[in-house]
GUSEVO-175283 format. One record per residue (C-alpha): x, y, z. Coordinates in pm, 1 decimal, always signed. Example, Ala and Ser with C-alpha at 12.3 -4.5 7.8 and 13.67 -1.06 7.14 Angstrom:
<nodes>
[node [+1230.0; -450.0; +780.0]] [node [+1367.0; -106.0; +714.0]] 
</nodes>
This chain:
<nodes>
[node [+1662.2; -83.4; -6054.6]] [node [+1682.1; +17.6; -5696.5]] [node [+1415.9; -57.8; -5462.1]] [node [+1420.3; +163.2; -5123.9]] [node [+1474.8; -51.7; -4786.8]] [node [+1074.7; +51.6; -4738.7]] [node [+968.1; -102.4; -5015.4]] [node [+1160.4; -407.0; -4972.7]] [node [+1035.1; -461.8; -4612.4]] [node [+692.3; -415.8; -4727.8]] [node [+715.8; -688.2; -4997.8]] [node [+911.9; -933.0; -4746.5]] [node [+605.6; -909.6; -4510.8]] [node [+387.0; -947.5; -4802.2]] [node [+179.9; -596.3; -4752.7]] [node [+66.2; -374.9; -4963.9]] [node [+63.9; -9.5; -5007.6]] [node [-242.3; +140.8; -4849.6]] [node [-380.6; +231.9; -5192.4]] [node [-666.7; +439.9; -5176.7]] [node [-742.3; +651.9; -4852.4]] [node [-1115.1; +657.0; -4915.0]] [node [-1379.0; +477.4; -5086.3]] [node [-1490.0; +801.7; -5258.1]] [node [-1171.8; +784.8; -5472.4]] [node [-1048.8; +407.8; -5522.2]] [node [-857.5; +505.6; -5834.4]] [node [-611.3; +683.4; -5598.7]] [node [-317.7; +600.3; -5361.7]] [node [-39.4; +700.4; -5193.6]] [node [+308.4; +532.7; -5130.9]] [node [+612.8; +622.8; -4881.5]] [node [+942.6; +626.9; -5095.4]] [node [+1291.3; +606.6; -4899.7]] [node [+1591.6; +745.1; -5053.0]] [node [+1795.5; +627.4; -4761.7]] [node [+2028.4; +881.2; -4574.4]] [node [+2290.9; +944.5; -4842.8]] [node [+2200.3; +1197.4; -5096.7]] [node [+2130.9; +1100.7; -5449.3]] [node [+1989.2; +1225.9; -5756.9]] [node [+1761.6; +969.8; -5922.0]] [node [+1590.6; +675.7; -5802.1]] [node [+1346.0; +406.8; -5922.6]] [node [+1091.1; +223.7; -5712.0]] [node [+878.4; -57.0; -5717.4]] [node [+531.7; +4.7; -5587.2]] [node [+307.3; -289.6; -5527.7]] [node [-61.7; -204.6; -5607.0]] [node [-364.1; -515.7; -5659.8]] [node [-533.7; -292.4; -5893.3]] [node [-307.4; -232.8; -6121.3]] [node [-318.4; -427.6; -6480.8]] [node [-90.2; -417.6; -6752.7]] [node [-252.2; -147.3; -6946.6]] [node [-285.5; +71.5; -6678.8]] [node [-154.8; +397.4; -6680.2]] [node [-38.0; +597.5; -6377.5]] [node [-1.9; +975.3; -6281.5]] [node [+228.8; +1061.0; -6029.6]] [node [+368.0; +1322.7; -5795.0]] [node [+462.9; +1425.3; -5458.6]] [node [+211.3; +1510.2; -5159.6]] [node [+196.1; +1811.4; -4975.8]] [node [+205.9; +1583.0; -4656.6]] [node [+479.7; +1563.5; -4416.9]] [node [+665.7; +1184.1; -4473.2]] [node [+808.8; +952.1; -4191.1]] [node [+1091.1; +1187.0; -4056.4]] [node [+1037.7; +1489.3; -4179.5]] [node [+870.1; +1807.6; -4149.6]] [node [+667.9; +1959.6; -4408.8]] [node [+855.2; +2243.8; -4496.6]] [node [+1106.5; +2028.5; -4605.5]] [node [+898.5; +1872.9; -4838.1]] [node [+900.5; +2208.1; -5029.7]] [node [+1264.5; +2239.4; -5020.5]] [node [+1323.6; +1966.3; -5275.7]] [node [+1248.2; +2015.0; -5628.1]] [node [+1223.2; +1662.8; -5833.4]] [node [+973.3; +1525.8; -6102.7]] [node [+822.3; +1211.0; -6087.0]] [node [+771.4; +982.9; -6410.6]] [node [+521.4; +646.8; -6362.4]] [node [+518.6; +355.1; -6546.3]] [node [+609.7; +1.4; -6670.4]] [node [+283.0; -149.6; -6523.0]] [node [+252.0; -513.5; -6439.8]] [node [-36.5; -698.0; -6293.6]] [node [-33.7; -585.3; -5933.9]] [node [+294.5; -338.4; -5920.5]] [node [+433.5; -62.7; -6166.0]] [node [+777.7; +171.2; -6122.8]] [node [+794.1; +557.1; -6010.4]] [node [+1121.4; +717.9; -6137.4]] [node [+1209.6; +1018.4; -5912.0]] [node [+1469.4; +1262.8; -6052.1]] [node [+1585.1; +1609.9; -5879.4]] [node [+1525.7; +1863.0; -6162.2]] [node [+1774.8; +2161.5; -6001.7]] [node [+2071.9; +1951.2; -5997.0]] [node [+2025.7; +1853.2; -5612.3]] [node [+2018.8; +1566.8; -5389.8]] [node [+1736.2; +1371.7; -5269.0]] [node [+1744.3; +1179.6; -4928.2]] [node [+1514.5; +1084.9; -4671.5]] [node [+1133.4; +989.5; -4742.9]] [node [+894.3; +1184.8; -4969.9]] [node [+519.1; +1057.9; -5010.2]] [node [+404.6; +987.8; -5351.5]] [node [+46.1; +1034.6; -5485.5]] [node [-55.8; +879.3; -5763.1]] [node [-380.4; +806.2; -5986.1]] [node [-475.5; +461.2; -6180.0]] [node [-624.7; +478.8; -6532.7]] [node [-739.3; +195.7; -6655.0]] [node [-814.8; +186.4; -7039.1]] [node [-1151.4; +87.6; -7005.4]] [node [-1203.6; +438.4; -6757.3]] [node [-1002.9; +613.8; -7018.3]] [node [-1234.2; +539.2; -7302.0]] [node [-1556.5; +647.4; -7121.2]] [node [-1349.6; +1007.6; -7004.9]] [node [-1244.6; +1076.0; -7342.3]] [node [-1604.9; +1042.2; -7487.7]] [node [-1698.5; +1237.9; -7215.6]] [node [-1500.6; +1540.3; -7309.7]] [node [-1599.7; +1509.2; -7731.5]] [node [-1788.1; +1812.8; -7804.9]] [node [-2126.4; +1759.4; -7932.5]] [node [-2198.5; +2054.1; -8253.1]] [node [-2546.0; +2017.6; -8174.3]] [node [-2422.7; +2192.4; -7806.0]] [node [-2268.2; +2484.7; -7932.0]] 
</nodes>
């Protein structure tokens, strides 16, 4: 499992990723991942977030924001998928895989949503259809 230099640097300094950008959406966060200067097709990143528990489900995807060292138009040039999971208390992993047989290099911002089992149960209940409402 690879960990980017950016992630390793933050881990060594004892810092955490920014998590939520606003108090309105505390379950959302973002992380900037760095593939480094040499192009690669797939990489696994460990994300440290104090809100994550072992039963947390994570949804992740690239943000349409210019990351460090790139212009916004460079973000749209690469086609890749993000898979998030392997949650542990305080961290989870994101696997980023190039889908068009190309390679990825440099930095990208990945946004994520944390779904804890308590929240998922209430959301699922809200989505049930009551026959009396039809």
